[in-house]
N, CA, C and O atoms as a GROMACS GRO file, in nm:
protein
  328
    1MET      N    1  -1.016   2.900   5.008
    1MET     CA    2  -1.100   2.861   5.117
    1MET      C    3  -1.016   2.860   5.244
    1MET      O    4  -0.899   2.820   5.241
    2ASN      N    5  -1.073   2.903   5.350
    2ASN     CA    6  -1.002   2.910   5.476
    2ASN      C    7  -1.006   2.775   5.546
    2ASN      O    8  -1.112   2.732   5.593
    3ARG      N    9  -0.893   2.708   5.554
    3ARG     CA   10  -0.887   2.576   5.618
    3ARG      C   11  -0.879   2.586   5.769
    3ARG      O   12  -0.901   2.487   5.839
    4GLU      N   13  -0.849   2.702   5.820
    4GLU     CA   14  -0.834   2.718   5.964
    4GLU      C   15  -0.969   2.710   6.034
    4GLU      O   16  -0.974   2.688   6.155
    5GLY      N   17  -1.076   2.728   5.960
    5GLY     CA   18  -1.209   2.716   6.018
    5GLY      C   19  -1.256   2.841   6.087
    5GLY      O   20  -1.181   2.936   6.108
    6ALA      N   21  -1.382   2.838   6.120
    6ALA     CA   22  -1.443   2.950   6.190
    6ALA      C   23  -1.432   2.926   6.339
    6ALA      O   24  -1.438   2.812   6.385
    7PRO      N   25  -1.417   3.034   6.415
    7PRO     CA   26  -1.409   3.019   6.560
    7PRO      C   27  -1.535   2.950   6.614
    7PRO      O   28  -1.646   2.987   6.578
    8GLY      N   29  -1.516   2.852   6.700
    8GLY     CA   30  -1.629   2.784   6.762
    8GLY      C   31  -1.691   2.673   6.680
    8GLY      O   32  -1.787   2.610   6.725
    9LYS      N   33  -1.639   2.647   6.562
    9LYS     CA   34  -1.693   2.539   6.478
    9LYS      C   35  -1.592   2.425   6.472
    9LYS      O   36  -1.472   2.446   6.452
   10SER      N   37  -1.644   2.305   6.489
   10SER     CA   38  -1.558   2.187   6.481
   10SER      C   39  -1.526   2.157   6.335
   10SER      O   40  -1.596   2.204   6.246
   11PRO      N   41  -1.420   2.080   6.310
   11PRO     CA   42  -1.390   2.041   6.172
   11PRO      C   43  -1.507   1.969   6.105
   11PRO      O   44  -1.530   1.986   5.986
   12GLU      N   45  -1.582   1.889   6.182
   12GLU     CA   46  -1.698   1.820   6.125
   12GLU      C   47  -1.807   1.918   6.083
   12GLU      O   48  -1.867   1.903   5.978
   13GLU      N   49  -1.831   2.020   6.166
   13GLU     CA   50  -1.931   2.122   6.132
   13GLU      C   51  -1.890   2.198   6.006
   13GLU      O   52  -1.973   2.228   5.921
   14MET      N   53  -1.761   2.229   5.996
   14MET     CA   54  -1.711   2.300   5.878
   14MET      C   55  -1.725   2.212   5.754
   14MET      O   56  -1.764   2.261   5.647
   15TYR      N   57  -1.695   2.083   5.766
   15TYR     CA   58  -1.707   1.990   5.655
   15TYR      C   59  -1.852   1.983   5.607
   15TYR      O   60  -1.879   1.990   5.487
   16ILE      N   61  -1.945   1.969   5.700
   16ILE     CA   62  -2.087   1.960   5.664
   16ILE      C   63  -2.131   2.087   5.594
   16ILE      O   64  -2.197   2.081   5.490
   17GLN      N   65  -2.095   2.203   5.649
   17GLN     CA   66  -2.133   2.331   5.590
   17GLN      C   67  -2.077   2.343   5.448
   17GLN      O   68  -2.149   2.385   5.357
   18GLN      N   69  -1.952   2.308   5.428
   18GLN     CA   70  -1.890   2.320   5.297
   18GLN      C   71  -1.945   2.218   5.198
   18GLN      O   72  -1.962   2.249   5.080
   19LYS      N   73  -1.974   2.096   5.245
   19LYS     CA   74  -2.031   1.995   5.156
   19LYS      C   75  -2.170   2.038   5.110
   19LYS      O   76  -2.205   2.023   4.993
   20VAL      N   77  -2.249   2.092   5.202
   20VAL     CA   78  -2.382   2.143   5.165
   20VAL      C   79  -2.369   2.252   5.060
   20VAL      O   80  -2.442   2.252   4.961
   21ARG      N   81  -2.277   2.343   5.080
   21ARG     CA   82  -2.258   2.454   4.985
   21ARG      C   83  -2.220   2.401   4.846
   21ARG      O   84  -2.273   2.448   4.745
   22VAL      N   85  -2.128   2.305   4.841
   22VAL     CA   86  -2.086   2.248   4.712
   22VAL      C   87  -2.202   2.178   4.644
   22VAL      O   88  -2.224   2.196   4.524
   23LEU      N   89  -2.276   2.097   4.719
   23LEU     CA   90  -2.389   2.026   4.659
   23LEU      C   91  -2.494   2.123   4.606
   23LEU      O   92  -2.552   2.100   4.499
   24LEU      N   93  -2.520   2.230   4.681
   24LEU     CA   94  -2.617   2.329   4.634
   24LEU      C   95  -2.568   2.400   4.508
   24LEU      O   96  -2.647   2.426   4.417
   25MET      N   97  -2.439   2.430   4.502
   25MET     CA   98  -2.384   2.494   4.383
   25MET      C   99  -2.391   2.400   4.263
   25MET      O  100  -2.424   2.442   4.152
   26LEU      N  101  -2.360   2.273   4.285
   26LEU     CA  102  -2.369   2.175   4.176
   26LEU      C  103  -2.512   2.165   4.125
   26LEU      O  104  -2.536   2.160   4.004
   27ARG      N  105  -2.607   2.162   4.218
   27ARG     CA  106  -2.748   2.155   4.179
   27ARG      C  107  -2.787   2.280   4.100
   27ARG      O  108  -2.857   2.271   3.999
   28LYS      N  109  -2.741   2.396   4.146
   28LYS     CA  110  -2.774   2.521   4.077
   28LYS      C  111  -2.712   2.524   3.937
   28LYS      O  112  -2.768   2.586   3.846
   29MET      N  113  -2.598   2.458   3.918
   29MET     CA  114  -2.533   2.452   3.787
   29MET      C  115  -2.601   2.351   3.695
   29MET      O  116  -2.566   2.340   3.578
   30GLY      N  117  -2.699   2.278   3.748
   30GLY     CA  118  -2.772   2.184   3.665
   30GLY      C  119  -2.727   2.040   3.676
   30GLY      O  120  -2.776   1.954   3.603
   31SER      N  121  -2.635   2.011   3.766
   31SER     CA  122  -2.589   1.873   3.784
   31SER      C  123  -2.696   1.791   3.854
   31SER      O  124  -2.768   1.841   3.940
   32ASN      N  125  -2.705   1.666   3.816
   32ASN     CA  126  -2.795   1.573   3.885
   32ASN      C  127  -2.722   1.515   4.004
   32ASN      O  128  -2.616   1.454   3.989
   33LEU      N  129  -2.777   1.536   4.124
   33LEU     CA  130  -2.716   1.482   4.244
   33LEU      C  131  -2.757   1.336   4.261
   33LEU      O  132  -2.864   1.295   4.218
   34THR      N  133  -2.670   1.260   4.325
   34THR     CA  134  -2.701   1.120   4.352
   34THR      C  135  -2.804   1.113   4.464
   34THR      O  136  -2.832   1.212   4.532
   35THR      N  137  -2.861   0.996   4.482
   35THR     CA  138  -2.959   0.975   4.588
   35THR      C  139  -2.897   1.004   4.724
   35THR      O  140  -2.961   1.065   4.810
   36SER      N  141  -2.774   0.961   4.745
   36SER     CA  142  -2.708   0.984   4.874
   36SER      C  143  -2.679   1.133   4.897
   36SER      O  144  -2.686   1.181   5.010
   37GLU      N  145  -2.647   1.206   4.790
   37GLU     CA  146  -2.624   1.350   4.803
   37GLU      C  147  -2.754   1.423   4.838
   37GLU      O  148  -2.755   1.514   4.921
   38GLU      N  149  -2.865   1.382   4.774
   38GLU     CA  150  -2.995   1.442   4.806
   38GLU      C  151  -3.034   1.411   4.950
   38GLU      O  152  -3.087   1.497   5.020
   39GLU      N  153  -3.007   1.289   4.995
   39GLU     CA  154  -3.037   1.250   5.133
   39GLU      C  155  -2.953   1.332   5.231
   39GLU      O  156  -3.002   1.373   5.336
   40PHE      N  157  -2.827   1.356   5.197
   40PHE     CA  158  -2.740   1.438   5.280
   40PHE      C  159  -2.800   1.578   5.297
   40PHE      O  160  -2.803   1.632   5.408
   41LEU      N  161  -2.849   1.636   5.187
   41LEU     CA  162  -2.910   1.769   5.194
   41LEU      C  163  -3.037   1.768   5.279
   41LEU      O  164  -3.062   1.863   5.353
   42ARG      N  165  -3.116   1.662   5.270
   42ARG     CA  166  -3.237   1.652   5.352
   42ARG      C  167  -3.200   1.639   5.500
   42ARG      O  168  -3.265   1.698   5.587
   43THR      N  169  -3.096   1.562   5.528
   43THR     CA  170  -3.052   1.541   5.666
   43THR      C  171  -3.007   1.672   5.731
   43THR      O  172  -3.034   1.697   5.848
   44TYR      N  173  -2.940   1.753   5.653
   44TYR     CA  174  -2.887   1.879   5.706
   44TYR      C  175  -2.966   1.998   5.653
   44TYR      O  176  -2.908   2.095   5.604
   45ALA      N  177  -3.097   1.990   5.661
   45ALA     CA  178  -3.186   2.093   5.606
   45ALA      C  179  -3.159   2.231   5.667
   45ALA      O  180  -3.171   2.332   5.598
   46GLY      N  181  -3.125   2.236   5.795
   46GLY     CA  182  -3.096   2.365   5.859
   46GLY      C  183  -2.974   2.432   5.799
   46GLY      O  184  -2.973   2.553   5.778
   47VAL      N  185  -2.871   2.354   5.771
   47VAL     CA  186  -2.751   2.407   5.707
   47VAL      C  187  -2.784   2.451   5.565
   47VAL      O  188  -2.735   2.554   5.518
   48VAL      N  189  -2.867   2.371   5.496
   48VAL     CA  190  -2.906   2.404   5.359
   48VAL      C  191  -2.973   2.541   5.356
   48VAL      O  192  -2.943   2.623   5.270
   49SER      N  193  -3.062   2.564   5.450
   49SER     CA  194  -3.135   2.691   5.455
   49SER      C  195  -3.040   2.810   5.468
   49SER      O  196  -3.055   2.910   5.399
   50SER      N  197  -2.942   2.799   5.557
   50SER     CA  198  -2.848   2.910   5.576
   50SER      C  199  -2.756   2.927   5.456
   50SER      O  200  -2.718   3.040   5.422
   51GLN      N  201  -2.718   2.817   5.390
   51GLN     CA  202  -2.628   2.825   5.276
   51GLN      C  203  -2.697   2.878   5.151
   51GLN      O  204  -2.633   2.944   5.069
   52LEU      N  205  -2.827   2.852   5.135
   52LEU     CA  206  -2.899   2.901   5.018
   52LEU      C  207  -2.891   3.053   5.008
   52LEU      O  208  -2.881   3.108   4.899
   53SER      N  209  -2.897   3.119   5.122
   53SER     CA  210  -2.894   3.265   5.121
   53SER      C  211  -2.756   3.318   5.083
   53SER      O  212  -2.742   3.435   5.047
   54GLN      N  213  -2.652   3.234   5.091
   54GLN     CA  214  -2.516   3.279   5.061
   54GLN      C  215  -2.472   3.246   4.919
   54GLN      O  216  -2.364   3.290   4.877
   55LEU      N  217  -2.552   3.169   4.844
   55LEU     CA  218  -2.515   3.135   4.707
   55LEU      C  219  -2.526   3.258   4.617
   55LEU      O  220  -2.607   3.346   4.643
   56PRO      N  221  -2.446   3.263   4.512
   56PRO     CA  222  -2.456   3.374   4.417
   56PRO      C  223  -2.598   3.382   4.361
   56PRO      O  224  -2.660   3.280   4.333
   57GLN      N  225  -2.649   3.504   4.345
   57GLN     CA  226  -2.785   3.523   4.297
   57GLN      C  227  -2.796   3.512   4.146
   57GLN      O  228  -2.905   3.486   4.094
   58HIS      N  229  -2.684   3.532   4.073
   58HIS     CA  230  -2.690   3.520   3.928
   58HIS      C  231  -2.694   3.373   3.890
   58HIS      O  232  -2.655   3.287   3.969
   59SER      N  233  -2.742   3.345   3.770
   59SER     CA  234  -2.747   3.206   3.728
   59SER      C  235  -2.606   3.160   3.694
   59SER      O  236  -2.525   3.236   3.642
   60ILE      N  237  -2.579   3.036   3.726
   60ILE     CA  238  -2.447   2.978   3.702
   60ILE      C  239  -2.460   2.883   3.584
   60ILE      O  240  -2.545   2.794   3.585
   61ASP      N  241  -2.376   2.902   3.484
   61ASP     CA  242  -2.379   2.807   3.374
   61ASP      C  243  -2.252   2.723   3.375
   61ASP      O  244  -2.160   2.750   3.452
   62GLN      N  245  -2.247   2.623   3.290
   62GLN     CA  246  -2.134   2.530   3.289
   62GLN      C  247  -2.003   2.599   3.256
   62GLN      O  248  -1.896   2.548   3.291
   63GLY      N  249  -2.006   2.714   3.189
   63GLY     CA  250  -1.884   2.782   3.151
   63GLY      C  251  -1.834   2.880   3.255
   63GLY      O  252  -1.730   2.942   3.235
   64ASP      N  253  -1.903   2.894   3.364
   64ASP     CA  254  -1.866   2.991   3.466
   64ASP      C  255  -1.737   2.948   3.534
   64ASP      O  256  -1.733   2.846   3.603
   65LYS      N  257  -1.629   3.026   3.515
   65LYS     CA  258  -1.498   2.992   3.569
   65LYS      C  259  -1.498   2.990   3.722
   65LYS      O  260  -1.432   2.907   3.783
   66THR      N  261  -1.573   3.082   3.784
   66THR     CA  262  -1.577   3.086   3.930
   66THR      C  263  -1.635   2.956   3.984
   66THR      O  264  -1.579   2.899   4.078
   67ALA      N  265  -1.744   2.911   3.927
   67ALA     CA  266  -1.807   2.787   3.974
   67ALA      C  267  -1.713   2.669   3.953
   67ALA      O  268  -1.702   2.582   4.039
   68GLN      N  269  -1.645   2.666   3.839
   68GLN     CA  270  -1.551   2.556   3.813
   68GLN      C  271  -1.438   2.557   3.914
   68GLN      O  272  -1.398   2.451   3.962
   69CYS      N  273  -1.387   2.674   3.947
   69CYS     CA  274  -1.279   2.685   4.045
   69CYS      C  275  -1.324   2.639   4.183
   69CYS      O  276  -1.251   2.570   4.253
   70VAL      N  277  -1.445   2.678   4.222
   70VAL     CA  278  -1.498   2.638   4.352
   70VAL      C  279  -1.512   2.487   4.360
   70VAL      O  280  -1.470   2.426   4.458
   71VAL      N  281  -1.570   2.428   4.258
   71VAL     CA  282  -1.590   2.282   4.257
   71VAL      C  283  -1.456   2.211   4.261
   71VAL      O  284  -1.441   2.114   4.335
   72THR      N  285  -1.359   2.256   4.183
   72THR     CA  286  -1.227   2.194   4.182
   72THR      C  287  -1.160   2.207   4.318
   72THR      O  288  -1.106   2.109   4.371
   73ALA      N  289  -1.162   2.326   4.375
   73ALA     CA  290  -1.098   2.349   4.504
   73ALA      C  291  -1.161   2.264   4.613
   73ALA      O  292  -1.090   2.204   4.694
   74LEU      N  293  -1.292   2.258   4.614
   74LEU     CA  294  -1.358   2.181   4.719
   74LEU      C  295  -1.342   2.031   4.700
   74LEU      O  296  -1.336   1.957   4.798
   75SER      N  297  -1.334   1.986   4.577
   75SER     CA  298  -1.311   1.842   4.556
   75SER      C  299  -1.170   1.805   4.602
   75SER      O  300  -1.151   1.698   4.660
   76LEU      N  301  -1.074   1.892   4.578
   76LEU     CA  302  -0.938   1.867   4.627
   76LEU      C  303  -0.933   1.873   4.778
   76LEU      O  304  -0.865   1.793   4.842
   77TRP      N  305  -1.006   1.968   4.836
   77TRP     CA  306  -1.011   1.982   4.981
   77TRP      C  307  -1.071   1.858   5.044
   77TRP      O  308  -1.023   1.811   5.147
   78GLY      N  309  -1.176   1.802   4.982
   78GLY     CA  310  -1.241   1.682   5.034
   78GLY      C  311  -1.148   1.563   5.040
   78GLY      O  312  -1.155   1.484   5.133
   79THR      N  313  -1.060   1.549   4.941
   79THR     CA  314  -0.967   1.436   4.942
   79THR      C  315  -0.860   1.456   5.048
   79THR      O  316  -0.810   1.358   5.103
   80ALA      N  317  -0.825   1.579   5.078
   80ALA     CA  318  -0.724   1.607   5.180
   80ALA      C  319  -0.779   1.578   5.319
   80ALA      O  320  -0.704   1.537   5.408
   81VAL      N  321  -0.910   1.599   5.340
   81VAL     CA  322  -0.971   1.578   5.471
   81VAL      C  323  -0.982   1.430   5.503
   81VAL      O  324  -0.966   1.390   5.618
   82GLN      N  325  -1.009   1.349   5.401
   82GLN     CA  326  -1.027   1.206   5.422
   82GLN      C  327  -0.894   1.147   5.455
   82GLN      O  328  -0.884   1.026   5.478
   0.00000   0.00000   0.00000
């Protein structure tokens, strides 16, 4: 993942975009999101809409190594940001 960010986007905007993407991928993998995670997705509905089009079109199962790597990387990234 590119930590340098996209030109013109603040670190907060990048965090929101990436958090939305992770939550959507977790949901697609069949994970139950918490109430606060669902509320976060509702709050940032515009970001959700743009991220949905960027998710992989194939179904993701629990054994998918790519999905596992993404979740691991983003969870580590989240702890570094805090």
